[in-house]
N, C-alpha and C positions, 0 to 999 in steps of 0.2 A: 614161112619166114622169106625173106627175099636176100639173098647175099649181095653185097656192093663192093665195087671196087676201092681198094685202100690205097692210099698213096704211101710209097716208100718213105721212112723217116728213120732217124737214129733209134737203135733197138737196144734194149737192155734185157739180158736173160741171167739166170742162174742167181745164187745166194751172193750177198754182200758179206765182208768180212765181219766176223763177231765185233761188237764195240769194243774198243780197247782205251777209252778215255779220251777227255779232250772234248773237241767242237764235234758233235756227232754229226755234222753236215759235211765235216771236211773230205769225207769219201762218198757223199750223195750222188748218184750219177744223175745226170740230166742233159740237157740239150736246148737250142733254141728253136723251138718250133714256130713255122710262119703263120699259122692260124691264131696266134695270140693277139694278133692284131684286132680280132674281134672282141665283142663284150662277152662277159661270162653269164651265159643264161642259166646258169645255175647259183647264182649269186643270191645269198638269203636276203640282201638289202632289196632285190626284185620282186622278192616273194617266193623264191625256192625252198624247198623242203623234202626231206626223205620221210616218205610217209608210211612205210613199211620195211620189214626185212623180215625172213624167215629165221635168223638166228641173229644173236647180239650177245652171245654169252659173256666175252671177255672186254669190248668195248662197244660203246654206243653208236648206233648207224648214223645219228645226227652230227658226229663230229667230222663226216665225210664234206660237209658244206661249210666250216668254219673258214672265215676269210684269211686268218694269219697262217703261216705255215705250222706245221706239226711239231710239238715239242717232245723232248724225250727225256726221262728222269729215271736213271738207272735204278734209284733206290725205291721207286714208288711201286708198292704191291698191296693188294687188297686181299679180300678171302676167296676169290676166284683165280687169283693169280697175278701176273705183271698186269700194271694198268697201262694201256697204251692209248696215245692220242690218235684214234683213228676208228674203224670199224673192223673188230675182229670177232669171229666166229669160232666155235669149238672145232676141235679136230674129228672129222668125219671117220667112222669106222664101217668095216664090212658087214655080211651078214652073219659070219659063222667063224669059229677057230681055223676052218679051213679055206675060208676067203676072208681075211681080216682088212682087206683092201676096199677102199671105195671104188664103186664101178665107175666107168667111163662117163657116166650119165649123171653122177651124182655132183651137186654144186648148191652154193647158196647164192641168194639174192637179195637186192633191195631195190625198191621204187622210189622213183626221184619225180616230184613235180618240178618243171622249168619254172623261174620265176617270171618269164616271158616266152610265150610260144615263138618258135622260130626254126630256121634253118641251120642245122649244126653243120660246122666246118671243121671242127677237131675236137678232140677228148684228150684230157690229160688224166691217167690213173696213178697217182702219186702213191709209192709204197713206203715213203720216207719212214725208216727207223724198224720197219719189218724186214729184218735182215735174213732169217731163215723161218720165218712164219708167215710169209706172203703167200698168195695163191699160185698155183703152178701156171694158171692160165686165166684169162679174163675174157669176156664178151659182153656186148652192150647192145639193148634193141631198145627202137624208138616205136611210140604210138602218138596218133593225134586223136584225142578223147575229147569232145566238148564238154563244157560245164566243170563241175568239181567233184570228178568221180571219187568213190571210195576205194581202198585196197581190193575190196571183194570184186567191185564191178570192174576194176584194171585186170584183174586176174582171170575174168570170165572167158569163157571159149571164143566168145563172138569178137574179141579185141584183136585187131590185125597188128602185129608186132612186125617191124621192119630191122633186120639187122642192120646197126650202124658201124659195129666193130666186131669181124668174125672172131671165133675162138681162137686166141693169140697167146704164146707164152710171154710171161713178162719176168721182170728181174726185181730181187729184192733191193730196198732202200735206194730206188729210182724213179724219176718221174717218166712214166710212160707214157709217150704221145703216140696218137692215131688220126691221122687225115681222114674226114669223111667227106664221101662223095656221094650224097643222097639229097636230091632236090625235092624235098618234102618239109612240111609243116609239122614240128614234133611238139608235143605237149609234156610229154611223160617218157621216163626211161626205165629200164629195168638192168640193172648192173649186176651180172653175174660173176662170181669167183669160182673157178674150177679147181679142185674140188671144194676147198675150204681157205681160210687164211686171214690176211688182214689187208685192208687198204687205208691209208692214211687220209688222203685227200682226192676230191673229185672236182674236177674243172670241165666246164662244158661250152665251148666257144663257138658262136655264132652269130647269124643277123636275126633280129626281132621280125617277126611276121605278125602285125596286129589283126584284130578281127574289125574289118570295115563297118560292121552293122554298129558295133558299139562305138566307134569314133564318130559315126553319122549321129547316133543317138545323142551323144554328148554336145555336139553341134561345135561349140568354142571349147578347145583343149589346148594342150601345149604341144606345137607341131615339131619340136624338135627333142623332146623327151624320150629317152631310151625305151621305156616301156611301151611307148605309143608307136616305135619304128624309127626314130630318129637316131643319128649316130655320127661319130667325128670321123672326119675323113683324113683331117693332118693337124698338126700342131707344130708351132716353131721351136717349142722346148717342152721335155718331159722329164727334167732333172729330179723333181721332188715327187711329183705324183701323176696319175695319168690324166690326160685331159678327158677321159669318158666320165669321170667324176662329176663333172659339171653338168651332165644331164641324167644323174642319177635321181630315182625318187626321193621326196621328202628333203627337208634342210640337212646341211652338213651338220654332223654331231662333234666333230674334231678337227684340227687344223689339216692332217693329211687326207681329210674325206672331200677335199676340193683339189683345186689346180693351181700348183705353185711353180715358178720357174726360178732359175737361178739369177743372181745379181748381174745386171748388164753392166759393163765397163765402157759400153760404145754409146753411138746416138740412135741405136734402133729401138725396136719395140718388139713385143711378142703377140701371139695370136692363136686361135683356133679355128678350122673349117668345118663346117657341118653340112650334113645331108639332111633335110627335113623328110618328115614320114612320106610325103607326096607333095605335089604343087599346092601351096597354100596361100591365104591371106592373112598376113599377120598384123595385127591391130594392136597388141601391147607386149611389153618386155619387162622382165624382171631380171636384175643382177644383182646376185648375193654374195657379199664378202664374210659371211659367216666364220667366225673362228680365226679369220686372217686379220690380225691387230696390228702388228708393225711390220707386215709384209704384203698388205693387200695391194692392188693395183692403185696407182694414183688417179688416172682416168682409163675411160673405155669408150668405144664407140661400136656400133652395130651395122653391118651391111648385108645386102640381099641381093641375090642375083637369080635370074629366071633361066633356067638351063645350064648344062655344063659350060656352053659358049656365050653364056651372056654377061653382060657388062655388071660390075659391082655396083651397086647404089646404096649411098650412106643412109639409113633411116633413123639411125641416132646418131648425132653428132657426137664429138669428142666431150665426154662429160666428167666433171669431178666425181669421185668414188670415195666414200667414206669407209673407215675400217669396220668389219664387224657390223655391216649394216644390209638389210634388203632394201635394194633401190626399184622403184616402179615407175615406169613411163607408159603414157597412152600417145600413141602415133596421131598425127593429124589425120591420116586417112589410111587404109589398108594398104599394105605392101605385098605385092604377089611375087612368088618366087619358090626356087626348088632348094636353094643352098643359103647358108647364112655364116656369117664370119663376125666373131667377135675380136676386137684388136684392144690390148691394154698397153697403157703408156706409163712409164717406160717398161717396166717388168712388174714381178711380184705375183699376184694369184686371185683368182675369184673362186667361189665356192659352187655356184649354180646359175645357170643362164635359162630362163623361161621365155619361151616366144609362143605367145597366147595367140590363136586365130581359128581358122577352119578350112576344110580342105575346098580346092576349087572344084568345079564338076568336072573337069579333066583329071585332075589330082585323085578324086573317089573313084572314077571310073577306072583308072589303072591300078589302084590299091586292090579294088574288088577283083581286078582280073588276074593280079598275081596271087590274092589269097585263093582262088578257085585253082589256078594252075597248080598249087602247092597242096592240094588236097584240103584244104581249110574248110 
């Protein structure tokens, strides 16, 4: 394993106070981590999963990736003990009465398949509600394994694991954040608890690095989709929900699964700016307002620019939108660009933006070069 540099962040160690009633999050320790600007590569909506764990006696491993924050019910017990909303293993023991303590090497582990392969920029291991039963330390390793490997294949001796987070002490009832500085395409993680304990939630923030061969075979695809390597660069307003929702897979399933801004009381308008997977030819557009019924945008336009210094060219003029409706537009001719912007008037929201097209020759070459550079 190769240890890598870890940037300094707010650190939490030690027990939290026992739960004393009231709001259990009142004394939860957390901080603003700069890497949360990136997409969560361990999002179930992208297809992430916890595919194996060596122990989950008290609480199931799948809880790690639940999208909502962990809940705590002080009265909820089962046949095995307190039921926690997280992944919790049994207490480890030593080999004998003379040595009842676990060894320094004893640890529990879980294997996580990222929803989209990518470069990891930061990890949050949240021990919410694990006040005296959290791990003493954690570590995280990453690997790049093609295809759909089984747990047994991932645990084979020939798989190369790279340390993303070295063994580090963590705190109970805290969002423990770690910046990662490893320029490598990662498909799977191994999350380790030293020696045992519980973790409520795992978030893995980073940049998607798609397989250029797959996109080439597809030909025409959504060149702004998160799973294909598109990303949100900026947005005018994020009051109700993140702009990244607009490029998530599938249709929106409820109102907060889209992008909605606060109500404007001026003569301005709201917008999102995107970076495409690579230089592309756009030929068709979808703007979906699913589940946005009394709060959808009134009108929308789409513009494209070629290069960071290019001029914005409007490819879809300001067009009336209907609530809770998927709108489809075929462009008169291909529009070439690296970035896109959707403007909504005057405010409100959209649930999804789809830009269908294909990579240019230059775009395909750059994407293939980056994929190779990152070990894909």
